[in-house]
VEXFI-953147 format. One line per field, with one value per residue (C-alpha): residue in three letters; x, y, z. Coordinates in nm, 4 decimals. Example, Ala and Ser with C-alpha at 12.3 -4.5 7.8 and 13.67 -1.06 7.14 Angstrom:
// residues 2
votor <- (ALA/SER) .
xx <- (1.2300/1.3670) .
yy <- (-0.4500/-0.1060) .
zz <- (0.7800/0.7140) .
// end
This chain:
// residues 100
votor <- (MET/PHE/ILE/LEU/GLY/ASN/LEU/LEU/ILE/ALA/ALA/ALA/GLN/VAL/LEU/HIS/LEU/VAL/ILE/PHE/PHE/LEU/TYR/LEU/VAL/LEU/ILE/PHE/GLN/ALA/VAL/ILE/SER/TRP/VAL/ASN/PRO/ASP/PRO/TYR/ASN/PRO/ILE/VAL/ARG/THR/LEU/HIS/ALA/ILE/THR/GLU/PRO/ILE/LEU/GLY/ARG/LEU/ARG/ALA/ARG/PHE/PRO/PHE/LEU/ILE/ALA/GLY/THR/ILE/ASP/PHE/THR/PRO/LEU/ALA/ALA/LEU/LEU/ALA/LEU/LEU/PHE/VAL/ASP/GLN/PHE/LEU/VAL/ALA/THR/LEU/ARG/GLU/LEU/GLY/HIS/ARG/LEU/HIS) .
xx <- (-13.5501/-13.3626/-13.2566/-13.0857/-12.9291/-12.7920/-12.6629/-12.4760/-12.3289/-12.2135/-12.0675/-11.8814/-11.7385/-11.6245/-11.4691/-11.2911/-11.1450/-11.0277/-10.8627/-10.6988/-10.5652/-10.4243/-10.2747/-10.0895/-9.9760/-9.8406/-9.6469/-9.5065/-9.4132/-9.2338/-9.0361/-8.9482/-8.8258/-8.5568/-8.3717/-8.3360/-8.5692/-8.5446/-8.7866/-8.8663/-8.9847/-9.3604/-9.4338/-9.2519/-9.4288/-9.7691/-9.7008/-9.5879/-9.8987/-10.1246/-9.9521/-9.8254/-10.1669/-10.2010/-9.8396/-9.7908/-10.0835/-9.9590/-9.6064/-9.7403/-9.9728/-9.7380/-9.3764/-9.2521/-9.3203/-8.9893/-8.7067/-8.3760/-8.3578/-8.6386/-8.9878/-9.2633/-9.5383/-9.6233/-9.6623/-9.8970/-10.0961/-10.1228/-10.2449/-10.5006/-10.6257/-10.6478/-10.8520/-11.0879/-11.1284/-11.1972/-11.4252/-11.6049/-11.6321/-11.7380/-11.9961/-12.1405/-12.1519/-12.3209/-12.5731/-12.6475/-12.7050/-12.9392/-13.1441/-13.1480) .
yy <- (14.9988/14.6912/14.6221/14.9610/14.8991/14.5626/14.7212/14.9904/14.7335/14.5172/14.8188/14.9190/14.5685/14.5561/14.9028/14.7934/14.4894/14.7019/14.9499/14.6650/14.5170/14.8557/14.8969/14.5665/14.6391/14.9816/14.8309/14.5569/14.8118/15.0284/14.7313/14.6138/14.9635/14.9453/14.6564/14.7872/14.5390/14.4235/14.6522/14.3717/14.1314/14.0699/14.1085/14.4414/14.5609/14.4610/14.6361/14.9463/14.9400/14.9173/15.1760/15.4343/15.5943/15.6697/15.7584/15.9560/16.1840/16.2376/16.3162/16.5675/16.7335/16.7301/16.7489/16.8149/16.4476/16.3636/16.4756/16.4108/16.0390/15.9499/15.9273/15.9725/15.9351/15.5727/15.6814/15.9627/15.7189/15.4740/15.7497/15.8622/15.5052/15.4666/15.7872/15.6738/15.3356/15.4824/15.7606/15.6591/15.2853/15.3298/15.5901/15.3644/15.0696/15.2732/15.4185/15.0689/14.9421/15.2320/15.1562/14.7857) .
zz <- (5.2672/5.3847/5.0238/5.0017/5.3422/5.2296/4.9087/5.1038/5.3429/5.0512/4.8685/5.1848/5.2203/4.8564/4.8862/5.2045/5.0247/4.7301/4.9674/5.1611/4.8344/4.7296/5.0759/5.0454/4.6890/4.7905/5.0807/4.8570/4.5893/4.8467/4.9798/4.6279/4.5350/4.8050/4.6351/4.2765/4.1025/3.7423/3.5504/3.3038/3.5735/3.5242/3.8953/3.9116/3.5967/3.7379/4.0685/3.8814/3.6600/3.9662/4.1841/3.9357/3.8627/4.2341/4.3077/3.9858/4.0645/4.4181/4.2944/4.0415/4.2912/4.5925/4.4697/4.8242/4.9077/4.7408/4.9692/4.7968/4.7301/4.9706/4.8247/5.0823/4.8206/4.9155/5.2780/5.1751/4.9602/5.2505/5.4819/5.2229/5.1814/5.5581/5.5790/5.3014/5.4685/5.8107/5.6888/5.3700/5.4277/5.7891/5.6851/5.4139/5.6532/5.9271/5.6830/5.5571/5.9105/5.9863/5.6748/5.7515) .
// end
């Protein structure tokens, strides 16, 4: 059973790193959006390609997150990622330690 425990611990760690990366990218995208970036810049295009699948779904599902000119969608995405990290990753890690 220790193999399954190690697998769950490793999966939790990888998931935590992916969530942390998305967290940083969302923060960077939100900061960049305040300064009217060049849409043809490769960095801006990459950030948009990474974040738009998440933010687009949230905007479509929860249109009230956009209040006038202020878009609260990145904040909602950050809170959702924080919840997933605290709940799912912690649960996987704890389950892995119990099977270890």
